[in-house]
C-alpha positions in Angstrom: 0.0 0.0 0.0 1.2 3.5 -0.8 -0.5 6.6 0.7 0.3 10.1 -0.7 -0.9 13.3 -2.1 -1.8 13.0 -5.8 0.9 15.5 -6.7 3.6 13.2 -5.4 2.4 9.8 -6.6 4.4 9.7 -9.9 7.6 9.9 -7.8 6.6 7.1 -5.4 5.6 4.1 -7.5 6.7 2.8 -10.9 4.2 4.2 -13.5 3.0 1.4 -15.7 1.0 2.6 -18.7 -2.2 1.6 -16.9 -1.3 3.3 -13.6 -0.4 6.4 -15.6 -3.9 6.4 -17.2 -5.4 6.2 -13.8 -3.4 9.1 -12.4 -4.0 11.2 -15.6 -7.8 10.6 -15.2 -7.7 11.9 -11.6 -5.6 14.9 -12.6 -7.3 15.8 -15.9 -10.8 17.0 -15.1 -13.2 18.7 -12.7 -13.9 15.6 -10.6 -16.8 17.2 -8.7 -18.9 17.3 -11.8 -18.7 13.6 -12.5 -21.9 11.6 -11.8 -21.8 8.5 -9.5 -21.2 5.2 -11.3 -18.7 3.6 -13.6 -16.6 5.6 -16.0 -14.6 3.9 -18.7 -10.9 4.9 -19.1 -9.4 1.9 -20.9 -12.2 -0.8 -21.1 -11.9 -3.4 -18.4 -8.1 -2.7 -17.9 -8.7 0.7 -16.3 -12.0 2.2 -15.1 -13.3 4.5 -12.4 -16.0 4.1 -9.9 -17.3 7.4 -8.7 -18.9 7.3 -5.3 -20.6 9.7 -2.9 -21.5 8.4 0.6 -21.5 9.1 4.3 -18.6 7.5 6.3 -19.5 5.2 9.1 -18.1 4.7 12.6 -17.4 1.1 13.6 -15.0 -0.9 15.8 -15.3 -3.9 13.4 -14.8 -2.6 9.8 -15.6 -4.9 6.9 -12.4 -5.7 5.0 -12.1 -6.7 1.4 -9.4 -7.6 -1.1 -9.2 -8.1 -4.9 -7.2 -10.5 -6.9 -7.3 -9.0 -10.4 -7.2 -5.3 -9.8 -5.2 -2.6 -8.0 -7.3 0.0 -6.3 -6.3 3.6 -6.6 -8.7 5.2 -4.0 -8.7 9.0 -4.3 -10.6 11.3 -1.9 -12.0 14.1 -4.0 -13.9 15.8 -1.1 -14.2 15.1 2.6 -12.0 12.7 4.5 -12.2 9.1 5.6 -10.2 6.3 7.4 -9.4 3.2 5.4 -8.4 0.2 7.5 -5.4 -1.7 6.1 -4.0 -5.2 6.8 -2.2 -7.8 4.8 -4.9 -10.1 3.3 -3.4 -13.0 5.2 -4.8 -11.5 8.4 -8.3 -11.5 7.1 -10.8 -14.1 8.4 -12.9 -14.6 5.3 -16.7 -14.1 5.9 -17.8 -14.0 2.2 -15.8 -16.2 -0.1 -14.0 -14.7 -3.1 -16.5 -13.9 -5.9 -14.6 -14.1 -9.2 -17.3 -12.3 -11.1 -17.0 -9.2 -8.9 -13.3 -9.7 -8.0 -13.9 -9.3 -4.3 -13.6 -11.2 -1.0 -14.9 -9.9 2.3 -13.8 -10.6 5.8 -12.8 -9.3 9.2 -9.4 -8.5 10.9 -8.9 -8.9 14.6 -8.9 -5.6 16.5 -5.3 -4.3 16.9 -4.1 -6.2 13.9 -5.0 -3.6 11.3 -3.7 0.0 10.6 -6.1 3.0 10.3 -5.1 5.2 7.4 -6.6 8.7 7.4 -7.1 10.2 3.9 -8.1 13.8 3.2 -9.2 15.5 0.0 -6.4 15.3 -2.6 -4.9 12.2 -1.1 -5.0 8.6 -2.4 -4.1 5.1 -1.4 -2.8 2.6 -3.9 -3.8 -0.9 -2.8 -2.4 -4.1 -4.5 -4.2 -7.4 -4.4 -2.3 -8.5 -1.2 -3.7 -5.4 0.6 -6.8 -6.0 2.7 -8.7 -2.8 3.2 -11.8 -1.5 4.9 -13.0 1.7 3.2 -15.6 4.3 4.3 -14.5 4.7 7.9 -15.4 8.0 9.7 -12.4 10.2 10.5 -14.6 11.9 13.2 -18.3 12.2 13.1 -19.8 10.5 10.0 -19.4 12.9 7.1 -20.0 13.1 3.3 -17.2 12.0 1.0 -16.7 11.9 -2.7 -14.3 9.2 -3.6 -13.1 7.9 -6.9 -11.8 4.3 -7.0 -9.8 3.7 -10.2 -9.5 0.0 -10.9 -6.3 -1.0 -12.7 -6.0 -4.6 -14.0 -2.9 -6.5 -12.6 
């Protein structure tokens, strides 16, 4: 997992052509005007999921991981806490669904790391990174997040 401001990301991870497309998408437009839903960037190789929601407070966040995609989770407005743990620490509650490329589970308290992201920051999560998005950084609050999915 890499966490950084969007302005620094190109210096912190190797930019494959697909990752570069993801970053260019996040830098190249007025993101606040995008409607919620899926937006194509490069077919199924690179696409964005635009989301607006209210963060939640929980002591037992729902973790997930993906096998076929890297997540570039960018906070456009607001702030949230994403839980992070190696996927090996997850106790699977919902088996991997290949059609949705997702597996859900829990991680024992004290065995995961909270990562606080603010507007303009992003987390790059590889398939081995278990993560629990949508956590409240304080009281529950509105967030606009764009998750760019990049095929491995």
